[in-house]
N, C-alpha and C positions, 0 to 999 in steps of 0.2 A: 945671847948674841950681842956683841959690842956695837955701839953706835958709831957711825962715821963722823968725821970732824964737821962736815956740813950739817948733819942732823943735830949735833951738839950745839953748834952755833945757832941753828934755827930755834931750838928749845930755849936757848939763852935769850934770843930776840923776843920770842913769845912771852917769856916770863917777865922780862924788863918792860915790854910794851903794856902788858896787862897791869902790872904794878903801877906804871906811870899813868895810864888812863884812869885807873881807879883812884889814885892819889889826887890827880888834878881834878877829877869830878867831885871827890869828897871835899876837898878844900874850897872849890867853887860853891858847892851847895852850902857849906858852913858859912862862908863869907856872905852869901846871899841872905841866909837866915839872920846872921849877926848884924850885918851892916846894910843890907838891902841892895847890894851891888856886887859885881864880879870884878876882881882886881885885874887891871891891865897887865900888871907885872906877872901875875899867874898865867895869863894867856900867852905872854911872850915866853915865859919859861916852858910852857907846854909846847909851843911852836918849835922852839930851839931843840927841845928834847926829842920831839917827833922826828925832826930832820936828822938829828944825830943818830937816832936809832935806825932810821931807814938807810942812811949812808953806811953805818956799821954793818947792817945786815947784808948789804950788797958787797962790801969789801971783804967780808968773811965768808961769802958764799952761801949765806943763809937764805937770801932772796936773789932772784935773777934781776937783771937790769930792766927787763920788761915789767916785772911786778913793781919795781921801784917807780917807773913812770906811771903805771896804773894807779899806784897809791897817791902820787902827786895830782893826777887828773881827778881822782875821787875827792881829794881835799879841796881842789879848786872848785869843783861843782858844789861841794858842801858850802864853801864860802859864798858862792853866787846865790845859792838857795837861801842861805842864812841871811844874806843881805836883802833878798826879796821879801822874806818873811818879816824882817825888821822894817823895811820900807812900807809894807802894807799893814803894819801895827799888829802882827801876830805875836811878836815878842820884842824884848829890849835889845839894844846893840850888843850888850855884854853877852847875852844868850846866843846871839848869832856867832860871835867870835869864839865862844866856848864850844859850840857845835862844830865849828871848823877845826878846832884843835883836837877834839875827841875823835872826829872822823879821821884825822891825820894819824893819831896814835893807835887806834884799834886795828889790829892786823886783819887781813882778809879771811883768815882761818875761821873767824867767828861769824861769817856771813853765809857759809856754804849751803845752808838749807833754804835760803831765800836770796839768791845772788842776782843782782842787777849789774851787768858787766861795766857799764859806764859809771854808774853811781851806786856802789855797794852799800854806802852808808844811808841809803834810803831805809834800810832795815832799822837803823837807830831812830830815824825820824818817825817811822811807824810805831816803834816801841815807846816813843816819847808821847806822841799825840793821842794814841788810842787809850792808854791808861789815864792821861790827862783829861780827855773828853769824857771818859767814864766817870771820873771824879767830879767834873763839873755837872754832869747829868744827875748823879746821885745827890750831890749837895743842893742842886736846884730843886729836886723833888722834895728833899727834906725841908727846904725853905718854904716851898709851896704848901707842904703839909702843915707847917707851923702857921702860915698865913691863914689857911683855911680854918684851923682850930681857933685862932684868935678872932677871926671873922664871925664865927658862930657864937663865941663867948660874949661878944659885944651886944648881941641882941639886934632887933630890927633888921633881920636878915633880908627880907624882901626889899625894903627901902635901899639898903646898901647895894644889893645886886643890881637894882634898877639904876642907881647912881653910877656904878662901875660900867654898866653897859652903855649908859649915856655918854660917859667920858671916852669910852673906847670908840664909839661911833663918831664922836666929835673929832677925835684924833685922826680917824680914817678920813673924814671929810676934809680936814685941813691938809693932810700929807699924802692924799691918795695919788697925786701926780708923781711925787717922789718915789712912792712904793712901786707904782706901775713902771716907772722908768728903770728902776733897779731890776725888776723882774724881767722886763723886756731885754735889757742889756745882758742879763744872766742867760736868758734863752738864746740870745744871739751868740754869746761866747760858747755855749754848749753846742749849738749847731756847727759853728766853725771848728770846734774841737772834734766833733764827730766826723766832719769832713776830712780833717787832717788824719784821723784814725783810718778812715776809708781809703785815703790815698797811700798811707804808709802802714797798712795793716801788717804786712810781713815784718817790717822793722819793729813797730811798737809791740806786736804780739811776741816777738822774740825777746823783748826786754823782761818778760815774765814778772811784772811787778805786782800782779795779783789784784784781787778786788779791793783789798785794804789800801793799796797804793792808789788805785783809781779814786777811792773815796776821799783820800787826803788831797788828791789833785782837784777833785770837784769842790772840796771845801775851800781850797785856795782860790779857785776860779770864782766861787761865790762871793768871797771877800773882795776879789779884784773887780767884780762887776759894780760894786758900790762906788769905787773910785773912778772907773771908766764912765759911769753914768753922768758924772759931773762935767765931763769933757765932751761937749756936743760935737765938736769938729771931729774928734776921734771916732765917736759913735757913727757919724755920717760917713766917714771914710770906710769904716768896717762894713756898713750896709752896702755901699757902692761896690766895694771889692767882692762882697758875697754875691750880689746880684749878677755882676759880670762873670764871676766864676761859674755860677749855676747856669747862666745862659750858654757859655762856651762848653761847659762840661756835658750838659744834656745832649748836645749835638753829637758827641762822641761816645756817650755812655750807652751800653747795650741794654740795660734794664731801665726801670722807672726810678730815676735818681731821687725825686721828691718823696716817693714812697719809702725808699731805703733810708733816707734821712729821718723821716718821721718815725720809722721803726727803730732806728738806732737811738734817737732821742728819747723815745718812749722807754727804752731799756734803762735810761738814766733816771727814771721816775723815783726809784728807791733812794738814789743819792740826793735828788732834789728835796724830797720829803725829809730825809735825815738831816740835811744841811739847814733847812728851814727850822726844824725843831731845835737843833743845836744852837742856831743863831738866836732864837727866842730865849732859850734857857740861859745862854751866856749873858745876854742882856739883862735878864731877870736876876741872875746871880750877881752881876756887877752892880746893879742898883740896890740890891737888898742885903748883900753880904757885908759883914763888918770887917772881914779880913780880905781886902782886895788885892793884896800883894801875894801872888800865887807862887813866888819863889821858883821860877822856872828852871833854875840851875839844878834843883832837886830832881825835877822830872827828867832832865837830860842825864843826870847821874843814874837814875832808875832805868832809863832807856838803855844805857850802856850795860848795866848789870844784867838786864833781861836778855840783851843780845848775846852776851858772853855765855849765859847759861842755856839759852835755847838754840843758839847758832842760827837764828832766823827770827821771823816776826812772831808776835804773841798769838797770831791766828793758828799757828802750828800746834798750840796746846789744845785746840778744840777739834 
């Protein structure tokens, strides 16, 4: 059965896009390993190439105008999220720009098993961070095991344990207000987030971003809380808005609003424990690892490869 001209053009678009996204990702990963940075020229080339491919696909009938605008919206959201992750020290500026270009280049065809309408490239983000976090987790466990072995080899175990416990307690005494502040702000953010979910349940539920997407969102909110805790005026404004909202909402709410909030927040306990553990392991890895340059371009490249082969998130493998 012969292919139509539109189908041939679509296959050509897919082939060129996949080749381009893999080439840009590979060159970026190589440059990150070799020089410790991602070339701006490479980012510009990828951006121009992505726009040309999209325009070519529309003009030849490979993609509809609606998909063209969806692709641009997806890339714009990727740029905004990349900027936010850079602003809150999740990754470097070059990584944010590379993610934007990769999101622009990769066709929607490779998201179909985990599709988020407004931001399909969330799939790439999940396929980047979950393997990355697993790597950090395993590397941290290995470092901890080495520390424990070295600890017992040095002798005087009881004295060393007592010294470590003393230093830990001293650190808690010195910084307990900061710790409590971050925990309180994180709890405040979680409550506000759960209220937003309660108000927009139909919309957010329709996004179908899955438990892994929620975990990444909670991870981002956890990091965000550390920055917000430093701004007392912002925290106070959030508390006032929350109290006013609860007072007004309860008068119109048919059920027990406070009970529902506690129940929804309790369902986030898994995320809170996981985020706390990952935060501690990340800090431990950063302090004790000799190789602190994680070359995030490689993880972005890996995330794209996983997305192409799985057509969804890595959770679909289990």
